[in-house]
Each structure stands twice: as C-alpha cells, then as structure tokens.
N, C-alpha and C positions, 0 to 999 in steps of 0.2 A: 550338503550344502543348504542354502536358505531356499524356502520354498516361496511361490508368488502369492504376496499378501495384497489385498487391496488397501491396505494402509500405506501412508507416506509420511513426510515430515513438512512442517511449515517453518521455514526459516525468515527470520526479521533481519537478522544481522549475521553474516556468514563469519563469524568472528572466532571460529574454533576449527583447526586441522580434523577434528574428529567428525566434523558435517560431512565432508568429501570422503573420508575414509568409511563412514557408514555408507554412504551412496555407493563407493566403490564395492563394498563388500556386499551389500543387502540388495542392491539394484531396486531401490522402492519403486512402486507403481506410479507414485505421484511425488512432485517435489512443487511446494508453492514457496514463492519468494515473495517478500513485501520490503519495498526500499531497496536493498541490495540486491539487484536482479543479475549482475554481471557474472556470477559464478554459475548461472544456468548452462552457459556454453561449455564449461567443463562437466556440468551434470550430463548433457547430451554426448558429450565425448567418452565418458566412461559408462554411461548407461543409456544407449540410444532410445531405449523402449521406455524408459520413463517419462511420464507425461509431465510437463512442466506449465505451471500455471503462475501467473504474476500479477499483481495489483500495485498500483501508485499509492502514495499517502496522499489522500484527498480528504477535503472537507467534507462536512456531511451533505447528503442530497436535498435540495431545496426545490420542491415539486412545484414549480410555478412557471406560467408561460406556457409556450408551444413545446411539447415534449420532443416533437420530431426536431425543431431548431435547436433544441437543448443537447440532444443527442448528437448532432453534427458537430455543434461547437465543441462538446465534450471530446470527440474523437480528434477533431482538429487540434485541440490545446495539448493533447497527448500524443499525437503522431511521430514527432521525433523521437519521443523515448521509446515508442514501440519500433520503430525502424532500427534504434540502436541495439535491440535485444532480440535478434532474429531467432533466438534458441526457446524463445518462448512460444508454447502451443496454443495457450487460451489466455486471454487478458481479462480480469475481472473489473468491473466498474467500481461503483461506490461501494464502500464496505459495509456490511449489516444496515441498510438503508432502515429507517423508521417509517415505513409507508402508510399503514393505516387507511383512512379514507382516500388517499391518492393512489391505490393500487392500478386503477386504470390508467393513470398518467404515468405511473412507473413502467406499465406493461407496455405502453407506447414508447416510452423513452428506451427501454431495453431492446424492443424489436427493431427500432431504428438504429441503435448502436449496433446491433448485429449485422443489418444491411451495410452501413457505412463502413464497419470494419471490414468486412467482405470485399467491398470495392477497392481495398488497399491488400487484399490477400491475408488478412488476418482473422483469426477467430475468436469469439467471445466465450465467456464464462458468465452467464446471466444470473441475476438474482443477488447471490452472496448475501443471502437472509441468515440472521442469527438464528441460534439454535432455538426451535420451538415456535418459530414465525415463519411464515404468515400461517394463519389458522386455515384449518381445511375449506371453510367456505370463502375465504378471501383468497384462496391460491386459483380459483376458478377464474377470476378476472386477470390473473398473470397468464394464463394459457396462450393468449396470442403472441406473447414474447417467447414462450417455450417452442412454439411452432416455428416462429421467424428464426430463432436460434438454430434448431434441427435443420430447417431449410439452408441453412448458411455453415453447417459443420460445427455449430457451438454446442456448448454444454450447459446444464443446469448446476449452479454451485449452491450447496446449502452448508453452512458452518456448523456442524453437528458436533457439540462437544458437550462434556459435563464433568463433573467432579463429586464424590472422589472415583465413581466408576461409570461407564457409559450405560449401564442397563438400570440406571436407579429408577426410571420412571416406565420401565416395560410392565404392561398390564395396567397401568392408569389411562384412564379413558381420556381420549382428545375431546375438546369442547364440542357439545352435540352430537357426539358418537356414543355408542356404548362401548364398555371396556372389553379388552381382548388380551388374552393372557401373551401372545406372541408379539405384540406391539405397544406403543405408547408415544 
C-alpha cells in the first residue's frame, strides 16, 4: 500500500473524478483548496487524517492603516465563508504577499488574524509566502506572527515550488549566508 508522504495536492478546481480517486487511494498528508472548497468535506470523510488548507481568491495585500483593524476586518469579511466549510483545518490569508519593507506591518496583521480566527474556533496558516521569500534577515520581523499562530494552533505556510525539479537551487547560497551543500 501507499506510504505516508509529506506531499499533498493543491486543487484550484475540483473538476475531475481522478482528484478524489487519488485522495481515496493515497490518503495524502495535505490537500489545499482555492476557490472550490466544498469537496473538502468529502476529503475528510474518506481520509480523516488528511490536513486540509483553504484560501479564498483575494486581491493583493495593501499594507496600510492599522494592521490590527485590517486583520479584524479581513476575518469579518470572510467569516461566513469560513463557517460554510467546517472541514477546513487551516485558513490561509493573502496569497504570496509582496511584503518588502512592510514586514512588521504584515507580521502584526497575521498575528491579529490568528487571534481573531481563534475567537471563532478557527485556525490559520500564516505567511503564504512565495518560493524564495522572505529573505533570511527579513523573516526575523515576521517571528511575532509565528509565535502568535503557534499560540493559537496555527501553522506557517510557505509556497515552495520550482521547475523543472525541486532541488535546482540546493547548494546555492542564500543572500548573506555561505553556501551549504544540503540546503539552498
């Protein structure tokens, strides 16, 4: 039978019976859904141990104003959707935000989003950073959000992908760090 892999699948549109056939047969560790989230109840029914993560199709992050108020407004705007999908284990926020100099703002936003979601019995997947970002030194400013997510049962989401192979940059130095053969 299939072994336990840490890999899962990302489903934007559940438009093929092969998706659920794969989940029934392989019982993946993670299934992420964007847009179409209704099938996640079936995922949990056939594979209860599969972790489900979902994200709404949102506009890009605009880091302005009070981050605490912005996080509260974000959760309030999506709360009905969250409640319609109780099979979701973790909810991502903004997809692959371009943060740059606004990392402290974004960390405060994500920390408050974790707190606000927890008030409704919901858990967050914070960050949702694109592959290769943030840089090593920039991540330090995001640590308060990581601590708050941990305190409320949340997780850190990193969108790590590459092509044509996943290990293309292993051994390449991170900015400001010496190269190491086992990472990159």
